[in-house]
C-alpha positions in Angstrom: -19.1 28.0 -22.2 -22.5 27.1 -23.8 -23.4 30.8 -24.0 -20.2 31.5 -25.8 -20.9 28.6 -28.2 -24.3 29.9 -28.8 -23.1 33.4 -29.7 -20.3 31.8 -32.0 -22.8 29.7 -33.8 -25.1 32.6 -34.3 -22.3 34.7 -35.7 -21.4 31.9 -38.2 -24.9 31.6 -39.2 -25.0 35.2 -40.2 -21.7 34.8 -42.0 -23.1 31.9 -43.9 -26.1 33.9 -45.1 -23.9 36.8 -46.3 -21.7 34.4 -47.9 -24.7 33.2 -50.1 -24.5 36.7 -51.8 -20.9 36.0 -53.2 -19.5 33.7 -55.9 -17.6 31.4 -53.4 -20.7 30.1 -51.6 -19.8 26.4 -51.5 -16.2 27.1 -50.2 -17.4 29.5 -47.6 -20.2 27.2 -46.5 -17.7 24.4 -45.8 -15.4 26.6 -44.1 -18.2 27.8 -41.8 -19.4 24.2 -41.2 -15.9 23.2 -40.3 -15.6 26.0 -37.9 -18.9 25.1 -36.2 -17.7 21.5 -35.9 -14.5 22.6 -34.2 -16.4 24.7 -31.7 -18.7 22.0 -30.8 -15.9 19.6 -30.4 -14.0 22.1 -28.0 -17.2 22.4 -26.0 -17.6 18.6 -25.7 -13.9 18.2 -24.6 -14.3 21.0 -22.1 -17.4 19.3 -20.6 -15.7 15.9 -20.5 -12.6 17.1 -19.0 -9.3 15.4 -19.1 -8.8 11.7 -18.3 -5.9 10.7 -16.2 -4.7 7.0 -16.1 -3.7 5.7 -12.7 -2.0 2.4 -12.0 -2.2 0.9 -8.5 -2.2 -2.5 -6.9 -5.9 -3.6 -6.9 -6.3 -4.1 -3.2 -4.6 -0.8 -2.4 -6.8 0.9 -5.0 -9.9 -0.2 -3.2 -9.1 1.7 0.1 -12.0 3.9 1.0 -10.1 7.1 1.6 -8.4 6.7 -1.7 -11.7 6.2 -3.5 -13.2 9.1 -1.6 -10.4 11.4 -2.8 -10.7 10.3 -6.4 -14.5 10.9 -6.3 -13.9 14.4 -4.7 -11.5 15.3 -7.3 -13.7 14.2 -10.2 -16.7 16.1 -8.8 -14.7 19.2 -8.2 -12.7 19.3 -11.5 -14.8 17.6 -14.1 -11.7 15.4 -15.0 -11.8 11.6 -14.8 -9.4 9.1 -13.2 -9.1 6.0 -15.2 -8.2 3.5 -12.4 -6.2 0.6 -13.4 -6.1 -2.0 -10.6 -3.1 -4.4 -11.0 -3.4 -8.1 -10.1 -2.2 -8.4 -6.3 0.3 -11.2 -6.8 2.0 -9.7 -9.9 1.4 -6.0 -9.5 5.0 -5.0 -9.6 5.9 -7.4 -12.4 3.0 -6.0 -14.4 3.8 -2.4 -13.8 7.4 -3.0 -14.7 6.4 -4.5 -18.0 4.2 -1.5 -18.8 6.9 0.9 -17.9 9.4 -0.9 -20.0 7.1 -0.8 -23.0 6.4 2.9 -22.6 3.0 2.4 -21.3 3.7 4.7 -18.4 0.5 6.0 -16.5 -0.1 9.6 -15.8 -0.3 8.7 -12.1 1.5 5.7 -10.4 0.9 4.6 -6.8 3.3 2.4 -5.1 5.3 2.0 -1.7 8.4 4.2 -1.7 10.8 1.4 -0.7 14.0 0.4 -2.5 12.2 -1.7 -5.2 11.2 1.8 -6.6 14.6 2.0 -8.2 13.4 -0.6 -10.8 11.1 2.2 -12.2 13.9 4.5 -12.8 12.5 7.5 -10.7 14.8 10.1 -12.2 13.6 9.2 -15.7 9.9 8.7 -15.0 8.6 10.7 -11.9 8.2 14.4 -11.1 10.6 15.8 -8.4 8.4 17.4 -5.6 11.3 18.7 -3.4 10.0 22.3 -3.7 6.4 21.6 -3.3 4.8 23.5 -0.4 3.2 20.5 0.9 6.5 18.8 1.8 6.6 20.8 5.1 3.1 19.4 6.0 4.3 15.7 6.0 4.9 14.2 9.4 8.6 13.9 10.1 8.3 10.1 10.6 6.8 9.7 7.3 8.9 12.0 5.2 11.9 9.6 4.7 9.5 7.2 3.0 8.7 9.9 0.4 12.3 10.5 -0.3 14.2 8.9 -3.1 18.0 9.4 -2.8 17.8 13.2 -1.9 14.6 14.3 -3.5 10.9 13.9 -2.9 9.5 11.4 -5.4 5.8 11.4 -4.6 3.1 12.5 -2.0 2.6 10.0 0.8 -1.2 9.3 1.1 -2.0 6.2 3.1 -2.7 4.8 6.5 -0.1 5.5 9.2 -0.9 2.2 10.9 0.4 0.2 13.8 1.2 -3.4 12.9 1.1 -6.1 15.4 -0.5 -9.3 16.5 -4.3 -9.0 17.0 -6.0 -11.3 19.3 -9.5 -12.2 20.2 -9.9 -10.8 23.8 -13.1 -13.0 24.5 -11.3 -16.2 23.6 -8.3 -15.3 25.7 -10.8 -14.6 28.6 -12.7 -17.8 28.2 -9.3 -19.8 28.3 -7.9 -17.5 31.0 -4.9 -16.6 28.7 -2.7 -13.7 29.6 -1.3 -11.5 26.9 2.3 -12.7 26.5 5.3 -10.5 27.0 8.1 -12.8 25.8 8.5 -15.3 22.9 8.2 -18.3 25.3 5.0 -17.0 26.7 3.6 -16.4 23.3 4.5 -20.0 22.2 2.8 -21.2 25.4 -0.4 -19.4 24.6 -0.3 -21.0 21.0 0.1 -24.3 22.5 -3.0 -23.9 24.7 -5.1 -22.7 22.0 -4.2 -25.8 19.9 -5.0 -28.1 22.9 -8.5 -26.5 23.1 -9.2 -27.0 19.4 -8.7 -23.3 18.3 -6.3 -22.3 15.5 -3.8 -19.9 17.1 -2.9 -17.7 14.1 -4.5 -17.2 10.7 -1.8 -16.9 8.1 -2.9 -16.3 4.6 0.0 -18.2 3.0 -1.7 -18.8 -0.3 -1.1 -15.1 -0.9 2.5 -15.2 0.4 2.9 -11.5 1.3 0.6 -11.7 4.4 3.3 -13.9 6.2 4.8 -10.5 7.0 8.2 -11.9 7.8 9.5 -8.3 7.6 8.2 -8.0 11.2 10.7 -10.4 12.5 13.6 -8.6 10.8 12.6 -4.8 11.7 14.1 -5.0 15.3 17.2 -6.8 14.1 18.0 -4.3 11.5 17.2 -1.4 13.9 19.9 -2.9 16.3 22.2 -3.6 13.4 21.7 -0.9 10.6 25.1 -2.0 9.2 23.4 -5.2 7.9 21.3 -3.1 5.5 24.4 -1.3 4.2 26.4 -4.6 3.8 23.5 -6.5 2.2 23.0 -3.6 -0.3 26.7 -3.6 -1.1 26.9 -7.3 -1.6 29.1 -7.8 1.3 27.0 -10.2 3.2 24.1 -12.5 2.7 20.9 -13.4 4.6 22.7 -16.6 5.9 25.2 -14.4 7.6 22.5 -13.0 10.0 21.9 -15.3 12.8 18.4 -14.0 13.5 17.4 -14.8 9.9 18.0 -18.5 10.9 16.0 -18.0 14.1 13.2 -16.6 12.2 13.0 -19.4 9.6 13.2 -22.0 12.4 10.4 -20.4 14.3 8.1 -20.6 11.2 9.0 -24.2 10.6 8.4 -25.3 14.2 5.2 -23.2 14.5 3.8 -24.9 11.4 4.7 -28.4 12.8 3.0 -27.6 16.1 -0.3 -26.6 14.3 -0.1 -22.8 15.0 -1.3 -22.0 11.5 -3.8 -24.7 11.2 -3.8 -27.6 8.8 -4.5 -25.8 5.4 -2.4 -22.6 5.8 -0.9 -23.0 2.5 -4.4 -22.6 0.8 -5.6 -20.0 3.3 -6.2 -16.7 1.6 -6.3 -13.0 2.5 -10.0 -12.6 1.4 -11.0 -15.1 4.1 -9.4 -13.2 7.0 -12.5 -11.4 8.3 -14.5 -14.7 8.3 -11.9 -16.7 10.2 -11.3 -13.9 12.8 -15.0 -13.0 12.9 -16.2 -16.6 13.6 -13.4 -17.4 16.1 -12.1 -20.1 14.1 -8.6 -18.5 14.7 -7.7 -16.4 17.6 -4.9 -14.2 16.2 -3.6 -12.7 13.1 -0.5 -10.4 12.1 -2.0 -7.2 10.5 -2.2 -3.5 11.0 -4.6 -1.8 13.2 -6.4 0.2 10.4 -7.5 -3.1 8.9 -10.3 -3.3 11.3 -11.8 0.0 9.8 -11.0 -0.5 6.2 -11.2 -4.3 5.6 -12.8 -6.1 8.5 -16.4 -7.4 7.8 -17.9 -6.4 11.2 -21.1 -8.5 10.8 -23.9 -9.1 13.5 -22.9 -12.8 13.6 -19.1 -11.9 14.0 -17.0 -10.8 16.9 -16.8 -7.0 16.6 -13.7 -5.1 16.0 -13.9 -4.0 19.7 -13.4 -7.6 20.8 -9.8 -7.5 19.5 -6.7 -6.2 21.1 -3.1 -5.6 19.9 0.0 -7.4 21.2 3.6 -7.5 19.9 4.5 -9.7 17.0 6.7 -12.8 18.1 8.5 -14.5 15.2 11.5 -15.9 16.9 14.0 -13.0 16.6 13.1 -10.5 19.4 12.2 -11.9 22.9 10.1 -8.9 23.8 8.3 -8.7 20.4 7.8 -5.8 18.1 5.3 -3.6 16.3 5.9 -2.0 12.9 5.0 1.6 12.2 3.3 2.9 9.1 4.6 2.1 5.7 2.9 4.3 3.3 2.0 4.3 -0.5 3.2 7.3 -2.6 1.2 9.1 -5.4 3.7 9.8 -8.2 3.3 11.8 -11.4 4.7 10.8 -14.8 7.0 13.6 -15.8 6.8 12.5 -19.4 3.0 12.5 -19.7 1.2 14.7 -22.1 -1.1 15.5 -19.0 1.7 16.0 -16.6 0.3 19.4 -15.4 -3.0 17.9 -14.8 -1.4 14.9 -13.0 0.6 17.5 -10.9 -2.7 19.3 -10.1 -4.4 16.1 -9.0 -1.5 15.4 -6.4 -1.7 19.1 -5.2 -5.3 18.6 -4.8 -4.9 15.6 -2.7 -2.3 17.5 -0.6 -4.8 20.3 0.3 -5.8 19.8 4.0 -9.5 20.5 3.3 -9.4 17.5 0.9 -7.4 15.1 2.8 -9.3 15.7 5.9 -12.5 14.9 4.0 -11.0 11.7 2.7 -9.8 10.5 6.0 -12.8 11.6 8.2 -13.4 8.9 10.7 -10.6 6.6 9.3 -8.7 4.8 12.0 -5.1 5.8 11.4 -2.2 7.8 12.7 -1.3 11.1 10.9 0.6 11.3 7.7 0.1 15.1 7.5 0.6 17.5 10.2 -2.7 19.1 9.3 -4.6 16.0 9.5 -7.3 16.3 12.1 -10.4 14.1 11.2 -8.7 10.7 11.5 -9.2 8.6 14.7 -6.8 6.3 16.6 -7.7 2.8 16.8 -9.2 1.3 19.9 -6.6 -1.4 19.8 -3.8 1.2 19.8 -5.4 3.4 22.5 -5.9 0.3 24.8 -2.4 -0.7 24.5 -0.5 2.5 23.6 2.3 2.1 26.1 3.2 -1.2 24.8 3.1 -0.1 21.2 5.1 3.2 21.8 7.8 1.3 23.6 8.2 -1.4 21.1 7.3 0.1 17.7 9.9 0.1 15.0 10.1 1.8 11.6 9.9 -0.4 8.5 13.5 -1.2 8.1 13.5 -4.6 6.0 10.9 -3.6 3.3 12.1 0.0 2.8 15.8 -0.6 3.4 16.9 -3.9 1.7 17.3 -3.6 -1.9 15.6 -6.7 -3.5 13.6 -7.4 -0.3 10.6 -9.5 -1.6 7.5 -9.9 0.6 6.0 -12.3 -2.0 9.0 -14.4 -2.9 10.0 -14.5 0.6 6.7 -15.6 1.7 6.6 -18.3 -1.0 9.9 -19.8 0.3 8.8 -19.7 3.9 5.5 -21.6 2.9 7.5 -24.3 1.2 9.7 -24.6 4.4 6.6 -24.8 6.6 5.3 -27.6 4.3 8.4 -29.5 4.9 9.5 -29.3 1.2 12.8 -27.5 1.9 15.2 -27.1 4.8 16.0 -23.8 6.7 19.2 -23.5 4.8 17.6 -24.0 1.4 14.8 -21.5 2.4 17.4 -18.8 3.2 19.3 -19.5 0.0 16.2 -19.1 -2.1 15.3 -15.8 -0.4 18.8 -14.6 -1.0 18.8 -15.6 -4.7 15.8 -13.2 -5.4 17.4 -10.4 -3.5 20.8 -10.8 -5.2 19.2 -11.1 -8.6 17.5 -7.7 -7.9 20.8 -6.1 -6.8 22.5 -7.4 -10.1 19.8 -5.8 -12.3 20.6 -2.5 -10.7 24.3 -2.5 -11.3 
């Protein structure tokens, strides 16, 4: 490019000298100077590449494999990704406001659940149904990338195993057996409380880490008609007996001290320290958290000191695990850079590239060609239990208006004794119904 510019400038300089022999010297000189400026501007633009704006929830944006992919793309293409991390607690609201005002990014990353309807996918996002990489997506993941009957984005995330993680050393010291029923789990929690150890770290200050969807997944798997009836406005949360059981378990667990004394102010950012120092023995989380988020410091328990057991929240006696719930990378079909945004997604979908990004990352496979990821030690040690009790993400991806944050806030108020179980369920239903009404 620079050689071409040099030749162009040389040619223009000669034209300028020749122009001096004519009568229109000033006009020709100005024209020549303007042409030179245009060529220089073209060179600078080519050197800088194209800048794509990307919106994503801030915590999600920090994932190491996503950052590695963005860096790889920028180094390879010369383009730039302008990363806009949205505030965790209000990410969806912020994004919806921007979309409503026409401030739609070139690339948007979000989970492909029913709340995606609020973003009017048909109007805003590219249809990838005919993309060659669709056949490379694992069959268990593909439904999460599907909106109605078309592919709305590329799944690029952890395919994790969510469960209850426990400190094996603390369990050994207290001679505790890994529970296999709800009653056994509650008994373990009682023993931990008696020994001055907080059983479960619950980052209720952030609401979403309460993860109450784990309690509902087995119920909705057994009763898929609940999802259809909820979405059709034919039933409410209060009509589901297990919903009452879940709320009652959270209320009782808080009263018995399972979450400690200050759970309402406990934050997600503090999770590593609490688990690492042994202040709490257990936490509800996904297994890839240990490789992407856990601060494995010399003074802490190591990630290998933790095992995985089922989640027990009052609704399923044998407990449950939840499979991967993945984020999607979506392209704004109305962007002036839509072709470049699509090139970015195709770049991410290239096996050579995603295998570089996921090299050494503890996760199951999202793509059939994924070979560099590793399975977590927690999963490998308890694979039989996980495989036999794992459920797909039914609540979060199936229920229109399911709100992890609003639901968590209502449950926190219940656990603090501010509202009754009946009032808690009503509040959670109000949020769901309000969302349904906006989509009518």
